[in-house]
N, C-alpha and C positions, 0 to 999 in steps of 0.2 A: 335542279338543275341539270343532271344529266337523265333522268327518269324517262323521256322521251327518246332516247337514243334508242338504237339496236344493239350496237356492240359497245363495248366499253375497254380501253386499251388498260390494262392492269401491268404496273412496272414495279415489280419485286428485286431486293438487290441481294446481289452475293456476297456473301464473307469479306469479298475484297473491296465492297463498296461500289461495283459495276452492276448498273440496272438490267433487267431481262424485260423487255414488254412483250406482252401476248394479248391477242383479242380475246374476249370471254361473252356469253351473256350473263347478263344480269337482272336484276329487279329490285325495285324499291320494297323494304319491308320495315314497318316502325320506326323509321327515321335512319335507317342504314341501307346499304345496297348489299344485295347478297348474289351469291355465283355459285356454280360447283364447278368440279374440275376431276381430272383422272386422280387416284388418291396417291398415284406414285408419279406425279408430274414435279418436274422442276420448282415448280411455282410452290408448291405445298413444301418442299423443303425449305425453301428460302424465307417463306412465311414462320414456318417451326423456327428458324435461327433467329428470324427479325422481321417483327410486324409493320416494320415500315414499307410503306407502300406511295405511288403516285398512279393517279388515274386523271382519262382524257377521254372523252370521245373520240371514236374510231370507225372505220368502217370494216368490213368481214376481213379485209387482208392487214388489219392492223395500221392503215394510213390515218393519224391523228390530223383531226379537223376541230380541233377546240384546246382550250389552253388545259394545262396541267395541274392538279389539285394534288396537294399533299394529302393522304389517308393514312390510315390503320388497318390493316389486315389481319384477322384470326380465324383460325379454324373451328368449326363447330361440331360437336359430337353428341349433343343432347338432341335425344331422338324427337321430343316434343318442336324443338327448333328447327332443326331439318326438314320436319314434316311440314311447317310455316313457311319455310324458305322456298321448299320443293312446291307448295301450293303457289306461292308468290310468281315463279318461275312460269308456272302451267298457266296462270291467268295473263301473265303477259304475252308468253310465245306460244299459245294454244297447240294446235295440230304440230307445229314442229317442234315443241317440247315431247308431245306426247311420240312424234318418231324418234326422236332421238333417246327417250326411256326405252320404248322397243328395241332399238339398236343396241342399247346398252345390256339389255336382260337377253338377248341372245346373243351376244358376245360374252357375257359373265363380267362386264365392268360395272352393272349397276351396282352392286354391293361394295364396290370399290371407290366410290364416289367420295370426294372430299367436299363440303361446303364451306363456303368461307363468308364470314360478314366483314366488310369493309367500311369504314367510316371515315369518311371526310374529317379533315381537321383544319 
């Protein structure tokens, strides 16, 4: 469905029900979509409060160019699962993911990443 896209608009929901959409990198892994983000980001807080999400294909700036799909998002902390998710992202983005990893390691953000599993419903 969305696997061939480079960016995914992930809309997570605030407590008052308003959606907040963010463009993210993602990869398909085991029948779900996986992504990473900063551990202290707003989307992590919103996913913790409610796993409700919507996804759509988008460009790097978040301009949606496909239909929205309902989804469930969850944080993943199991190290084996995180390793598989990271491998799926490396396989899809190659040297771009390598550069993102190097930058994150240099700035101390690598260990603070949060990994998301997104399941279209």
